[in-house]
N, C-alpha and C positions, 0 to 999 in steps of 0.2 A: 685650753682645757680639752683633754681627751677622756671620753667616758666609755666604759665597757658596760653594755646593757644586756641583761638576761630577762626575758619577759617583755620585750619592747615591741612586739608585733601589734599590740592593742592595749586598750585601757590605760592604767596609770603609767606604765613604762613607755607606751607610745606618746602620750601627751607630754610627759616629762622630757623625753628625747627630742620631741619637736621644739619645745621651748629652748632647750639647750642649743640645738642646731641654729635656731633663729637668732640666738645671742652670739653666735660665732664659734661655738664649740665644734669639735669633731666627735664622731662616735663609731664604735664597733658594736654591731648587733650579732648575737648568736641566734639564729633562726632555723626552725625546722623547715620552713618554706621561704626561701629567699625571694620568691615571686610575690610575697604578701604586699609589697609596696608598688607593684608594677603599674597599678592604675590609681595610685595615691598622688593626687596633684600637689599636695603640700610636701610630701616626702621626696618625690621624684627629683626635684632640683638638687637636693643634697646628695642623693645617690649618684646622680649624673656627674656632679662635679667632684666626687670622691670624698666629700665630707662625711658621708654616712657609708661605712664599710659593712657589707653584709656577709657574714660567715655562715655557711650551711652546717648545721649540726643540731644535736639534741642535748639539752642540759642534763638529761638522765644518763648520757654517755660520757664517762670520765675522759676518754681520749678526745672527744669532740670539744669538751670544755677546755682541756689543755691546749688544743689547737687554737681555739678562739682567744685564749690568753695571749698566746704568742703573736697572733695577728694584731691584737689590741696594742701590745707593746711596740710592735713595728710601726703601726699607724700613729702612735703617740710619740714617736721619736725616742723610744727607749724607756718610756714611763706610761703609767695609767693614772690619771688624776682622780677619777671617780668610778666606782663600781655601783651600778644601780641594779638591784635584784628585786624584780616584781613578778616572778614566776607564779602563775596560778592557773588552775584548770577550769574548764567550763563544766560545772556540776550537772549531773543528771538527777532526776528525782525518783526516789524509791519510797513506796508507801511505808515500808518497815524501817528504812534507814534515813529518811529525809533526803537532803541533797548530798550526793556522794561524788567524789572525784576518782578518776582512774588514770594512773595507779594511785592508791591511797597515800603514798609517801612522795607525791610529786614534788612538793616544795622542799621537804626535808632532804630527799635524795639529791635533788638538783643543787641545793645549797651546800651539802656535804661535798659534792663534786667540785663546786666552785672554790670552796675554802681549802680543800686538800690538794688543789693543783695550782695554788698561787706560785708563780715562778720565783725562783731564788732571788733574782735582782729586786723583787718587790716585797720581800719579807722583813727587811730591817725597818724599824719604826720610822726612820727618816725617809724611806722610799715607799712605804706602804700607801696604797690608794686610800681615799675616803670611801667607806662602804656605807651605802644607804639601803636598808632592807625593809620591805613592806610586809607586815604580818597582819594582825587584827586586834581590835579592842576586845577585852573580855575572855581571853583564852586560858589564863591561869586561874586557879581556884579563887585567889583573892580578888582579881579583877573581875571575874565572872560574878562574884557575890555583890559587887558594887554596880553592876549594870542596872539600868532602868528596868522596872518590873516586866514590861512587855518584851524587851529585848532578851532578858534573862531566859524567858521561856521559849522564845523563838530560837535563840542560839542553842539552848539545851535540847530542843526537840528536832530541829531541822538542819542545823549546821555542825553537828557533831563530827562528821567525817572531815570537812575542810579544816575545822579548828583543831582537830587532833593532829593533822599534818602540820599546821602552823605552830602548834605547841612543840613539835619536834624541831622545827626550824629555830624557834626561840631557845630551846635547850642547847643546840649547837652554838648559837651566838653567845649565850651566857658562858659556856665553857671557854670558847676562844677569846672572848673579851674580858674574862675574869669577873663576870657579873654575879651578883647574889642569885641563888636558885633554891627554891623550896623543895624538899624531898617529897612533898605532897603532889608535886607537879611533874614527876618523872613521866615522860611520854610512853605511849604503847610501843612495845618491841616490834609491832607491825610497821611502824614508821621509822624507828631508830633502834636497830638490832643491838643486842648485848655486845659489848666490846667495841662500840663505835669510837670510843676515845682513842683507840689504837689504830685508827685508819691511817695508812701511810700518807704523810704529807700534811695531815691536819695540824693547824697551829696548836702549839702547847697552850695550856691554860693561861689566859691573860696576854697572849702574844699578839692578838689583834687589837691594835691601839686606836684606830680611827673608825668609829662606828656610830651610826645613828639608826635606831629602830623606830619605824613609824607604824603606829597602831590605829588605823582609821576605824571609825564607827561603821555601821552598815553602809556599804557602798551603793551609790546610785549613779545613773547616767545623766544627771542634771548638768546644767551649765556651770561655768566657773564663776563664783562670786568673788574670788580673791582679787581679781583685776579691778574690782569696783571698791576702791579704798574708802572706808567710812570717815566720818568727821574726826574720829579719834586717831586717824592715821594708821589704823591697823586693819588687817584683812578681816573679812566678814565671817570666817570660821574661827573656832576656838581651839586652843591647845592646852594640854596639861602634861607637864614633864614629870616622868617617873611616878605616875599615879593613875587614879581612875577618874572617870567623869560620869557621875551618876545620873546626869540629865542630858547626856548626848546620845542622840539616836542615829543620825545618818550624816553622811558627807559625800560629795560627789567625787568621782575618780579624777575629774579635771581639777578640782580644788586640791586634792591630795598631791597631784603633780605640781600644781602651783606652789604648794608649801615646800616641796622638795627643792624646786629650782629657784624660787624667789625668796625663800626664807632660810632654809637650812644651809644650802651651799654657800651663799654669800656671808652667812653669820655662823660659820662652822664652829668656832670656839665656844659659842653660846650653847650649841646643841650637842657637841661631841660627848659620847659616852652615855647618852640618855635614850630612854624609850618614850616616845611622844604620842599621846592620845590626841586624835584629831576629830572634831565633830562640829556641827553647827550649834 
């Protein structure tokens, strides 16, 4: 298996990539700083033996993303099996705006670049990679209304900027995968400008066939509980497919990575085409 990873320098993308590599997969990373793993004792063996290929570039730069696609195809022997998109910024706090990211369209713009530069050999349904994209729980109007009371106000007051960006990413995915979308949830033109549907190279409506969207609850840096299988044989986090989880508050980044690698990818037919809420 060869994976193309955007957002893999830390957090969910990093933990998922490390799991894949330890299972024998190979990976191509698009990284703004290829030195990010220089002192990483867990990642260095995979870099040194060529199983982890590091491509210098920025997901906000369309040409950089196109270059990384080509590198991934070459490393994968003419194909890419999995695309993992976990791009996210480190927010700064503003008294008036809560947590904000810069640029405000980081996720949306990066995802638009990724989808609109899919190489021709990977566009047919039978050759398309499996796309796994991380967004967030509670960013559409319907899912926000179903949030637990405390999270509803926390998200509404402090996470407006990051969630506005992730809403733009979800809108892109809905278009490309032919998913239902409510007119109430059209994202701000600051993250998804008018006419985005005509972006050169963007998949036509419904053309993206192999997609799973993962919508974790409030992310923490806690340990992975998923490796400790309970008596019922299931991981210790909960999932809700294509719906809301009104009593889910948080989940760790490591458990989100566990779900991607240990649950979604091995059981792809079960999850394909869905948006999955993940929480404890």
